[in-house]
KOLKE-930069 format. One record per residue (C-alpha): chain; x, z, y; residue number from 1. Coordinates in pm, whole numbers. Example, Ala and Ser with C-alpha at 12.3 -4.5 7.8 and 13.67 -1.06 7.14 Angstrom:
BEGIN
+----+--------+--------+--------+-----+
| ch |      X |      Z |      Y |   i |
+----+--------+--------+--------+-----+
|  A |   1230 |    780 |   -450 |   1 |
|  A |   1367 |    714 |   -106 |   2 |
+----+--------+--------+--------+-----+
// end
This chain:
BEGIN
+----+--------+--------+--------+-----+
| ch |      X |      Z |      Y |   i |
+----+--------+--------+--------+-----+
|  A |  -4971 |  -5602 |   4359 |   1 |
|  A |  -5335 |  -5702 |   4320 |   2 |
|  A |  -5578 |  -5487 |   4492 |   3 |
|  A |  -5884 |  -5379 |   4308 |   4 |
|  A |  -6216 |  -5351 |   4501 |   5 |
|  A |  -6574 |  -5249 |   4422 |   6 |
|  A |  -6514 |  -4973 |   4151 |   7 |
|  A |  -6575 |  -4659 |   4366 |   8 |
|  A |  -6879 |  -4543 |   4203 |   9 |
|  A |  -6912 |  -4173 |   4149 |  10 |
|  A |  -6851 |  -4082 |   3773 |  11 |
|  A |  -7189 |  -3979 |   3585 |  12 |
|  A |  -7188 |  -3872 |   3243 |  13 |
|  A |  -7437 |  -4037 |   2994 |  14 |
|  A |  -7517 |  -3885 |   2667 |  15 |
|  A |  -7884 |  -4017 |   2586 |  16 |
|  A |  -7957 |  -4207 |   2257 |  17 |
|  A |  -8269 |  -4241 |   2042 |  18 |
|  A |  -8327 |  -4021 |   1738 |  19 |
|  A |  -8327 |  -4327 |   1503 |  20 |
|  A |  -7999 |  -4440 |   1633 |  21 |
|  A |  -7832 |  -4097 |   1612 |  22 |
|  A |  -7935 |  -4085 |   1226 |  23 |
|  A |  -7762 |  -4412 |   1168 |  24 |
|  A |  -7450 |  -4422 |    940 |  25 |
|  A |  -7117 |  -4394 |   1139 |  26 |
|  A |  -6783 |  -4541 |   1093 |  27 |
|  A |  -6530 |  -4432 |    850 |  28 |
|  A |  -6346 |  -4091 |    904 |  29 |
|  A |  -6023 |  -4225 |   1018 |  30 |
|  A |  -6159 |  -4528 |   1238 |  31 |
|  A |  -6017 |  -4470 |   1590 |  32 |
|  A |  -6102 |  -4561 |   1972 |  33 |
|  A |  -5821 |  -4602 |   2216 |  34 |
|  A |  -5890 |  -4613 |   2585 |  35 |
|  A |  -5677 |  -4626 |   2890 |  36 |
|  A |  -5772 |  -4442 |   3224 |  37 |
|  A |  -5622 |  -4359 |   3555 |  38 |
|  A |  -5698 |  -4074 |   3791 |  39 |
|  A |  -5920 |  -3776 |   3771 |  40 |
|  A |  -5626 |  -3531 |   3813 |  41 |
|  A |  -5466 |  -3642 |   3478 |  42 |
|  A |  -5240 |  -3922 |   3601 |  43 |
|  A |  -5252 |  -4233 |   3376 |  44 |
|  A |  -5356 |  -4169 |   3028 |  45 |
|  A |  -5430 |  -4310 |   2682 |  46 |
|  A |  -5656 |  -4128 |   2476 |  47 |
|  A |  -5762 |  -4138 |   2103 |  48 |
|  A |  -6108 |  -4065 |   1988 |  49 |
|  A |  -6284 |  -4116 |   1644 |  50 |
|  A |  -6528 |  -4408 |   1621 |  51 |
|  A |  -6757 |  -4168 |   1475 |  52 |
|  A |  -6740 |  -3913 |   1762 |  53 |
|  A |  -7063 |  -3846 |   1950 |  54 |
|  A |  -7126 |  -3614 |   2254 |  55 |
|  A |  -6885 |  -3387 |   2439 |  56 |
|  A |  -6573 |  -3400 |   2205 |  57 |
|  A |  -6208 |  -3352 |   2268 |  58 |
|  A |  -5985 |  -3640 |   2220 |  59 |
|  A |  -5758 |  -3638 |   1910 |  60 |
|  A |  -5461 |  -3729 |   2131 |  61 |
|  A |  -5382 |  -3771 |   2505 |  62 |
|  A |  -5071 |  -3979 |   2602 |  63 |
|  A |  -4949 |  -3911 |   2954 |  64 |
|  A |  -4794 |  -4221 |   3072 |  65 |
|  A |  -4551 |  -4043 |   3299 |  66 |
|  A |  -4327 |  -4005 |   2989 |  67 |
|  A |  -4242 |  -4367 |   3001 |  68 |
|  A |  -4259 |  -4385 |   3391 |  69 |
|  A |  -4602 |  -4550 |   3378 |  70 |
|  A |  -4806 |  -4497 |   3700 |  71 |
|  A |  -5113 |  -4710 |   3623 |  72 |
|  A |  -5212 |  -4802 |   3278 |  73 |
|  A |  -5421 |  -5132 |   3242 |  74 |
|  A |  -5526 |  -5293 |   2906 |  75 |
|  A |  -5475 |  -5165 |   2561 |  76 |
|  A |  -5410 |  -5338 |   2227 |  77 |
|  A |  -5331 |  -5255 |   1873 |  78 |
|  A |  -5041 |  -5417 |   1695 |  79 |
|  A |  -5068 |  -5542 |   1353 |  80 |
|  A |  -4864 |  -5242 |   1233 |  81 |
|  A |  -5091 |  -5000 |   1413 |  82 |
|  A |  -4857 |  -4934 |   1714 |  83 |
|  A |  -5055 |  -4899 |   2065 |  84 |
|  A |  -4955 |  -5144 |   2353 |  85 |
|  A |  -5071 |  -5078 |   2702 |  86 |
|  A |  -5010 |  -5267 |   3017 |  87 |
|  A |  -4814 |  -5090 |   3300 |  88 |
|  A |  -4965 |  -5251 |   3608 |  89 |
|  A |  -4754 |  -5099 |   3869 |  90 |
|  A |  -4423 |  -5204 |   3701 |  91 |
|  A |  -4558 |  -5549 |   3571 |  92 |
|  A |  -4452 |  -5439 |   3219 |  93 |
|  A |  -4601 |  -5336 |   2882 |  94 |
|  A |  -4508 |  -5031 |   2689 |  95 |
|  A |  -4574 |  -4936 |   2326 |  96 |
|  A |  -4618 |  -4608 |   2133 |  97 |
|  A |  -4664 |  -4503 |   1790 |  98 |
|  A |  -5029 |  -4398 |   1719 |  99 |
|  A |  -4909 |  -4053 |   1662 | 100 |
|  A |  -4774 |  -4004 |   2027 | 101 |
|  A |  -4905 |  -3744 |   2239 | 102 |
|  A |  -4829 |  -3575 |   2556 | 103 |
|  A |  -4548 |  -3731 |   2799 | 104 |
|  A |  -4419 |  -3938 |   2523 | 105 |
|  A |  -4138 |  -4178 |   2577 | 106 |
|  A |  -4243 |  -4528 |   2496 | 107 |
|  A |  -4108 |  -4699 |   2165 | 108 |
|  A |  -4013 |  -5006 |   2375 | 109 |
|  A |  -4084 |  -5168 |   2715 | 110 |
|  A |  -4145 |  -5524 |   2763 | 111 |
|  A |  -4074 |  -5674 |   3107 | 112 |
|  A |  -4013 |  -6034 |   3263 | 113 |
|  A |  -4180 |  -6297 |   3045 | 114 |
|  A |  -4411 |  -6408 |   3342 | 115 |
|  A |  -4577 |  -6063 |   3342 | 116 |
|  A |  -4763 |  -6022 |   3683 | 117 |
|  A |  -5016 |  -5738 |   3686 | 118 |
|  A |  -5107 |  -5775 |   3329 | 119 |
|  A |  -5466 |  -5670 |   3329 | 120 |
|  A |  -5547 |  -5705 |   2961 | 121 |
|  A |  -5354 |  -5746 |   2623 | 122 |
|  A |  -5448 |  -5888 |   2272 | 123 |
|  A |  -5259 |  -5970 |   1962 | 124 |
|  A |  -5339 |  -6262 |   1742 | 125 |
|  A |  -5357 |  -6291 |   1382 | 126 |
|  A |  -4984 |  -6335 |   1337 | 127 |
|  A |  -4887 |  -6081 |   1580 | 128 |
|  A |  -4811 |  -6278 |   1898 | 129 |
|  A |  -4905 |  -6069 |   2208 | 130 |
|  A |  -5091 |  -6219 |   2490 | 131 |
|  A |  -5120 |  -6065 |   2852 | 132 |
|  A |  -5374 |  -6183 |   3107 | 133 |
|  A |  -5171 |  -6201 |   3434 | 134 |
|  A |  -5404 |  -6169 |   3757 | 135 |
|  A |  -5149 |  -6053 |   4011 | 136 |
|  A |  -5108 |  -6347 |   4212 | 137 |
|  A |  -5153 |  -6727 |   4211 | 138 |
|  A |  -5042 |  -6941 |   3991 | 139 |
|  A |  -5255 |  -6709 |   3739 | 140 |
|  A |  -5141 |  -6715 |   3392 | 141 |
|  A |  -5131 |  -6588 |   3034 | 142 |
|  A |  -4794 |  -6469 |   2887 | 143 |
|  A |  -4740 |  -6541 |   2533 | 144 |
|  A |  -4493 |  -6295 |   2378 | 145 |
|  A |  -4316 |  -6296 |   2041 | 146 |
|  A |  -4421 |  -6034 |   1790 | 147 |
|  A |  -4072 |  -5879 |   1812 | 148 |
|  A |  -4071 |  -5882 |   2199 | 149 |
|  A |  -3871 |  -5605 |   2364 | 150 |
|  A |  -3683 |  -5563 |   2704 | 151 |
|  A |  -3659 |  -5854 |   2939 | 152 |
|  A |  -3822 |  -6145 |   2768 | 153 |
|  A |  -3704 |  -6496 |   2867 | 154 |
|  A |  -3806 |  -6843 |   2748 | 155 |
|  A |  -4166 |  -6734 |   2612 | 156 |
|  A |  -4451 |  -6965 |   2654 | 157 |
|  A |  -4689 |  -6915 |   2945 | 158 |
|  A |  -5033 |  -7069 |   2978 | 159 |
|  A |  -5050 |  -7173 |   3348 | 160 |
|  A |  -5161 |  -7464 |   3560 | 161 |
|  A |  -5466 |  -7633 |   3720 | 162 |
|  A |  -5617 |  -7767 |   3396 | 163 |
|  A |  -5633 |  -7415 |   3240 | 164 |
|  A |  -5904 |  -7306 |   3517 | 165 |
|  A |  -5748 |  -6936 |   3503 | 166 |
|  A |  -5847 |  -6744 |   3806 | 167 |
|  A |  -5719 |  -6384 |   3831 | 168 |
|  A |  -5792 |  -6333 |   3462 | 169 |
|  A |  -5921 |  -5981 |   3396 | 170 |
|  A |  -5965 |  -5972 |   3026 | 171 |
|  A |  -5851 |  -6151 |   2706 | 172 |
|  A |  -5956 |  -6182 |   2357 | 173 |
|  A |  -5838 |  -6365 |   2042 | 174 |
|  A |  -6034 |  -6493 |   1731 | 175 |
|  A |  -5941 |  -6459 |   1354 | 176 |
|  A |  -5839 |  -6830 |   1374 | 177 |
|  A |  -5625 |  -6790 |   1690 | 178 |
|  A |  -5844 |  -6922 |   1956 | 179 |
|  A |  -5802 |  -6737 |   2291 | 180 |
|  A |  -6051 |  -6640 |   2557 | 181 |
|  A |  -5996 |  -6519 |   2917 | 182 |
|  A |  -6265 |  -6386 |   3145 | 183 |
|  A |  -6186 |  -6478 |   3505 | 184 |
|  A |  -6267 |  -6343 |   3857 | 185 |
|  A |  -6496 |  -6628 |   3929 | 186 |
|  A |  -6773 |  -6536 |   3683 | 187 |
|  A |  -6634 |  -6760 |   3409 | 188 |
|  A |  -6499 |  -6737 |   3057 | 189 |
|  A |  -6246 |  -6994 |   2931 | 190 |
|  A |  -6144 |  -7077 |   2561 | 191 |
|  A |  -5808 |  -7232 |   2453 | 192 |
|  A |  -5727 |  -7369 |   2116 | 193 |
|  A |  -5483 |  -7167 |   1894 | 194 |
|  A |  -5126 |  -7221 |   2009 | 195 |
|  A |  -5207 |  -7340 |   2357 | 196 |
|  A |  -4928 |  -7330 |   2625 | 197 |
|  A |  -4824 |  -7471 |   2944 | 198 |
|  A |  -5105 |  -7642 |   3158 | 199 |
|  A |  -5366 |  -7647 |   2856 | 200 |
|  A |  -5690 |  -7757 |   2931 | 201 |
|  A |  -5980 |  -7533 |   2814 | 202 |
|  A |  -6199 |  -7624 |   2505 | 203 |
|  A |  -6493 |  -7465 |   2624 | 204 |
|  A |  -6597 |  -7293 |   2976 | 205 |
|  A |  -6886 |  -7059 |   3025 | 206 |
|  A |  -6963 |  -7089 |   3396 | 207 |
|  A |  -7282 |  -7086 |   3607 | 208 |
|  A |  -7566 |  -6899 |   3772 | 209 |
|  A |  -7772 |  -6859 |   3422 | 210 |
|  A |  -7481 |  -6705 |   3224 | 211 |
|  A |  -7535 |  -6349 |   3346 | 212 |
|  A |  -7153 |  -6308 |   3429 | 213 |
|  A |  -7069 |  -6096 |   3703 | 214 |
|  A |  -7027 |  -6285 |   4039 | 215 |
|  A |  -6765 |  -6033 |   4151 | 216 |
|  A |  -6533 |  -5898 |   3875 | 217 |
|  A |  -6259 |  -5746 |   4106 | 218 |
|  A |  -6366 |  -5410 |   3918 | 219 |
|  A |  -6227 |  -5576 |   3606 | 220 |
|  A |  -6446 |  -5742 |   3364 | 221 |
|  A |  -6353 |  -5772 |   2989 | 222 |
|  A |  -6412 |  -6004 |   2693 | 223 |
|  A |  -6439 |  -5945 |   2303 | 224 |
|  A |  -6505 |  -6163 |   2010 | 225 |
|  A |  -6687 |  -6014 |   1703 | 226 |
|  A |  -6625 |  -6106 |   1334 | 227 |
|  A |  -6874 |  -6412 |   1360 | 228 |
|  A |  -6703 |  -6554 |   1680 | 229 |
|  A |  -6967 |  -6438 |   1916 | 230 |
|  A |  -6841 |  -6376 |   2269 | 231 |
|  A |  -6916 |  -6033 |   2441 | 232 |
|  A |  -6863 |  -5989 |   2812 | 233 |
|  A |  -6835 |  -5662 |   3009 | 234 |
|  A |  -6972 |  -5723 |   3351 | 235 |
|  A |  -6856 |  -5439 |   3574 | 236 |
|  A |  -7042 |  -5540 |   3885 | 237 |
|  A |  -7360 |  -5640 |   3703 | 238 |
|  A |  -7375 |  -5319 |   3484 | 239 |
|  A |  -7425 |  -5547 |   3180 | 240 |
|  A |  -7296 |  -5655 |   2841 | 241 |
|  A |  -7377 |  -6027 |   2772 | 242 |
|  A |  -7332 |  -6198 |   2443 | 243 |
|  A |  -7267 |  -6575 |   2376 | 244 |
|  A |  -7274 |  -6820 |   2073 | 245 |
|  A |  -6936 |  -6916 |   1955 | 246 |
|  A |  -6980 |  -7280 |   2082 | 247 |
|  A |  -7124 |  -7161 |   2428 | 248 |
|  A |  -7026 |  -7397 |   2706 | 249 |
|  A |  -7128 |  -7460 |   3060 | 250 |
|  A |  -7422 |  -7272 |   3217 | 251 |
|  A |  -7508 |  -7096 |   2895 | 252 |
|  A |  -7779 |  -6841 |   2886 | 253 |
|  A |  -7660 |  -6524 |   2694 | 254 |
|  A |  -7822 |  -6481 |   2347 | 255 |
|  A |  -7844 |  -6125 |   2416 | 256 |
|  A |  -7800 |  -5890 |   2728 | 257 |
|  A |  -7757 |  -5528 |   2734 | 258 |
|  A |  -7884 |  -5400 |   3091 | 259 |
|  A |  -8106 |  -5131 |   3233 | 260 |
|  A |  -8147 |  -4766 |   3300 | 261 |
|  A |  -8160 |  -4656 |   2950 | 262 |
|  A |  -7827 |  -4813 |   2850 | 263 |
|  A |  -7627 |  -4582 |   3076 | 264 |
|  A |  -7396 |  -4891 |   3189 | 265 |
|  A |  -7211 |  -4795 |   3507 | 266 |
|  A |  -6926 |  -5030 |   3578 | 267 |
|  A |  -6833 |  -5120 |   3228 | 268 |
|  A |  -6470 |  -5232 |   3228 | 269 |
|  A |  -6380 |  -5282 |   2859 | 270 |
|  A |  -6567 |  -5394 |   2546 | 271 |
|  A |  -6470 |  -5398 |   2185 | 272 |
|  A |  -6668 |  -5477 |   1862 | 273 |
|  A |  -6596 |  -5332 |   1515 | 274 |
|  A |  -6652 |  -5517 |   1165 | 275 |
|  A |  -7005 |  -5392 |   1143 | 276 |
|  A |  -7115 |  -5534 |   1487 | 277 |
|  A |  -7109 |  -5198 |   1683 | 278 |
|  A |  -7014 |  -5285 |   2036 | 279 |
|  A |  -6802 |  -5009 |   2200 | 280 |
|  A |  -6796 |  -5002 |   2588 | 281 |
|  A |  -6541 |  -4840 |   2832 | 282 |
|  A |  -6800 |  -4722 |   3080 | 283 |
|  A |  -6565 |  -4655 |   3390 | 284 |
|  A |  -6778 |  -4507 |   3654 | 285 |
|  A |  -7004 |  -4356 |   3379 | 286 |
|  A |  -6688 |  -4160 |   3260 | 287 |
|  A |  -6799 |  -4234 |   2907 | 288 |
|  A |  -6758 |  -4446 |   2589 | 289 |
|  A |  -7094 |  -4601 |   2498 | 290 |
|  A |  -7167 |  -4742 |   2159 | 291 |
|  A |  -7457 |  -4994 |   2096 | 292 |
|  A |  -7562 |  -5110 |   1757 | 293 |
|  A |  -7533 |  -5461 |   1615 | 294 |
|  A |  -7807 |  -5682 |   1781 | 295 |
|  A |  -7869 |  -5451 |   2073 | 296 |
|  A |  -8060 |  -5628 |   2336 | 297 |
|  A |  -8239 |  -5534 |   2664 | 298 |
|  A |  -8284 |  -5190 |   2806 | 299 |
|  A |  -8167 |  -4998 |   2501 | 300 |
|  A |  -7988 |  -4648 |   2480 | 301 |
|  A |  -7677 |  -4642 |   2302 | 302 |
|  A |  -7652 |  -4505 |   1945 | 303 |
|  A |  -7364 |  -4276 |   2051 | 304 |
|  A |  -7209 |  -4169 |   2364 | 305 |
|  A |  -6874 |  -3994 |   2420 | 306 |
|  A |  -6910 |  -3802 |   2733 | 307 |
|  A |  -6861 |  -3459 |   2902 | 308 |
|  A |  -6599 |  -3224 |   3022 | 309 |
|  A |  -6415 |  -3185 |   2670 | 310 |
|  A |  -6368 |  -3555 |   2663 | 311 |
|  A |  -6128 |  -3561 |   2958 | 312 |
|  A |  -6270 |  -3889 |   3033 | 313 |
|  A |  -6270 |  -4019 |   3396 | 314 |
|  A |  -6245 |  -4384 |   3489 | 315 |
|  A |  -6180 |  -4545 |   3174 | 316 |
|  A |  -6052 |  -4897 |   3185 | 317 |
|  A |  -5924 |  -5056 |   2862 | 318 |
|  A |  -6067 |  -5011 |   2517 | 319 |
|  A |  -5936 |  -5095 |   2151 | 320 |
|  A |  -6005 |  -5031 |   1805 | 321 |
|  A |  -5799 |  -4933 |   1518 | 322 |
|  A |  -5728 |  -5215 |   1260 | 323 |
+----+--------+--------+--------+-----+
// end
């Protein structure tokens, strides 16, 4: 099993926001946020909030992973039919739940084999294939699983090899046209064309001292793509969110960087962007979910923050938004 270092910061709640931001229109009443977390006395959990939530609010649902024998949740993703998929790091597996699941719910299904090896992050593509970023040990890889995957999967494609430049991939994301992005544990983001398999060469690779990517991502960095194809990276060790143009390559300077004391960022380990451009952050050591408005840049306060004792948030890891 891969050890995880550098994430021992004390959790601190953050709820500050500007008056102008708090008056901004909120998402639809049924849009959801899903986050995974471990520790804090609650075991391993998958929590559901509304995207419009703000402040110290209780989650709508809390799934206790023990119902499926899960010891350590990792990433979370939403299938095309709305089911929730979460990686089971300890067992090198993936478990799925209906969105209505709560408590120690048994999983709908469990996916194992298929090259899974500490699957840090999950994402579905536009046709329902499931991708898992495997950072357990070299050779590092991305498992490509069929939409109907269940049980011990054999013969599925795997992205793996020297030309991929994968190095302990921590996060994974997919665009509407199927391009795939992996954020690696060597301050890089590698892009692959739709349908890439085997020892596929990357099409673009963001890497270098000017990128703003964390130089130590053992905490678990994350990547997300918005509707325009812009690339967002959550830099856990750097306490920042960096944004890049869709064509960014090499030592690319971020188009925008969210960073500073007003942001409340404290080991951000997950990032997701909704259709309106709001940026949702799993703020791990901050025990919170932070939401920044479209175009947020510099030392800016979040427009909303889900934080406090009623939220049950501790060390949040993965984050996904309802479809």
